[in-house]
C-alpha positions, 0 to 999 in steps of 0.5 A, a space after each residue: 309183211 309182218 314180223 312173223 311172216 317175216 321171221 318164216 318166210 327169210 329164218 336166216 341171215 347172213 353175213 357174207 363176205 368182205 373186200 376191199 382194195 386201195 385205190 386214189 389214196 383211198 380204202 374202199 371196204 365193200 362187205 357183203 349180206 344176203 337173207 335166204 336167197 331172196 336178198 342180197 346187199 353190199 354196203 360200202 366204206 371209203 375210209 382215206 388214206 394216209 401216206 403209210 402203207 396199211 399195216 399189217 393183220 387188218 382184215 380183223 378191224 373190217 370184219 368188224 366193220 361189218 358185224 356192226 354194219 350188219 345190224 341195216 340190214 338184218 332189221 329187215 326181216 328179224 332173221 332169227 338165225 345169223 350165219 356168219 361165214 366173214 370171219 371168226 368169233 369165239 362164244 365170249 365174243 358172240 354173246 357181245 355181240 348178242 347182247 350188243 343186239 338186243 340191248 341196241 335195238 331195244 327201240 326197234 323192238 318197240 315200235 315193231 312190238 316184237 317180243 326181243 325176251 323170247 329165247 328164240 328171237 336170235 342166234 348167232 353161228 359161226 361157220 367159218 373156222 377159227 384162225 389165231 387171233 393177232 393182237 393189234 397194238 397202239 400205234 401213236 399217242 395222239 387224241 382222234 376227234 368224232 366229232 358232229 355237229 351239236 354242241 356236245 362236238 363244239 365244247 370237246 373241240 371248245 376246251 381242246 383247241 382253248 387248251 392246245 393239246 394237238 389232236 386230230 379229228 373225223 367225220 363220218 357223211 359229214 353235215 355242214 356243221 361239222 365240217 364247220 366245227 372243225 374249221 372254227 376248231 384250227 381243223 379244216 382238214 378233216 378225214 372223212 370217211 363216206 359211209 354208202 348205204 346198199 340201195 336195196 334196203 331203202 328199197 325194202 323199207 318201202 316195200 314195209 320190211 321192218 325199218 327202226 333205230 339201230 347203234 350208230 354210235 356204235 358202228 361211229 366206235 368203230 369205224 374212229 379206232 379202224 381210223 385210229 390204227 390206220 393214222 396212228 391216233 393213240 386215243 379216241 375220243 367220242 363226246 356222250 355225256 352223263 345224261 346218254 344212261 337214261 333210258 325212253 320208256 319201259 316195255 316188257 320190264 326192260 329199258 329201252 335206250 335209244 342212246 345205248 350206243 352212248 351208255 357208260 355201260 356201252 363204253 366199258 363193255 366196249 373198252 374191253 372187247 377192243 383191247 382184248 381182240 382188235 387194239 391192245 392199250 388203245 384208249 376210247 373215252 367218254 371226253 364229256 361223259 361227267 356232266 349232262 346236258 345242260 352242263 355241256 350248255 352252261 358251257 358252251 354258251 362260253 364259246 360264242 364262236 360255235 353257237 351260229 354254225 352248230 346244228 342238233 335238229 336231225 329233221 333238218 340236217 339236209 338242210 343244215 337248218 333248225 326244223 324248230 318243230 320236234 322234240 330235240 330243238 325244243 331241249 336244246 334250246 330250253 337248255 341254251 334259254 337259262 345261258 345265253 341272251 335271249 335275242 343271241 338265242 333268237 337269233 340262232 334257232 330262228 325264234 322264240 321256240 318258247 312263244 310254239 304253245 304246240 311244242 307242249 306236247 314235246 316238252 311233256 314227254 321230256 319232263 312226265 315220266 308218265 310217257 315215253 321220252 321222247 326217242 331223241 339224244 337228249 338230256 334226263 327228265 331232271 335235267 329237262 324240267 330245270 332247264 324249264 324251271 330255269 329258263 321259267 325263272 331267267 323271264 319273269 324277272 323280264 315282267 314276261 313269260 312265254 305262253 310255252 312257258 307259262 304252260 309248263 310253270 302251271 300244269 308241271 313245275 309249280 307243284 315240283 319241289 326244290 326245283 332250285 335246288 335240284 337245279 343248282 345240285 345237276 349244274 355242279 354235278 360230276 359223274 365219277 362214272 368214267 375214263 378221262 385222263 386226270 389232265 381230261 378232268 381238270 379243263 372240264 373243270 375248269 370251263 365248270 367254274 
């Protein structure tokens, strides 16, 4: 079925309810969504508990987990009406969630050829009575780091550990790489949250219902602050960076950004929503926000204890490997190449990606503004160009330039101006749009220098 058929047949999506129970020292949450009377979903989230009892007035946090979770199910039919029965939202909150839906799901709209600018795309209606709002209070000071398996997480964990900061770690459906990075950082017992999709979702995807990207980083943000409150942490640290602010492609006059829920815009909006409606004074901070991916790679090169364990390849997640044949692998390789000895880098990735000429189309997508940038968590076009330039310059000194770099140079770099100065500017840059404390800023500036 196409978009028009689905929206006609399924005009209403409903967030019906949620329920939770405590057993085996875990909090088990189930959400209930429906699309008309035909389709029903009951995904779950399981959070391990500390030895503290559940805090009072906790329902509002769970309700909000369901709000962000529902996007994964609404996308099946793109129903033009979302009805919220599970809890109450005021009009400002409704506007906030409508904005998150339209901004964070741009890739989904783009790939499914949906006009998300139309006024009747979707409305959100609350069919639940208003209740007295209970904004919770922050109960601690220690930061909780949301960890994954990539180099950005490794840099955050590495810098926090090197500077003797006390912190906790949170993993969601962790990969082996994520567990390894925590272990290396002296965090052998991270908080592990299990998120289980309703299997009916995957069945419907296979039957031809709509599919596409949803804002996973937004889900992590809500999970992070919920878990932080359960355990008494005072802040949530994520490893989002400056590069995520750049979009991938223009569609219907708007920039589509695969990484919208990692951007400074989302961070700002989320912080305001968090403190106004959920937990007063709890801090949500993107620890690497001042930096480009290229700068993060340079710092990562000073943390060799993580080299063999980190993984950033989405294709290779299930096998804990680098596939070596995707834009994410190529971008990560190019960013690290100027700063890590080539034999060590080849050992990490299994082979020299710059010898693989079949990756050239990915290189063009990364640097050529006339092409859509890959829908992956990669850096800006400018820093991808700088990474290839620095890599080409490094290989020139050996007298043997890999064939992929030769082709990139001959078709793109040779006609670009001032690449050396642009690369230096990127590597010394600092994004003042951040929420870091002076102490955190000092840690990052010291690592850069």
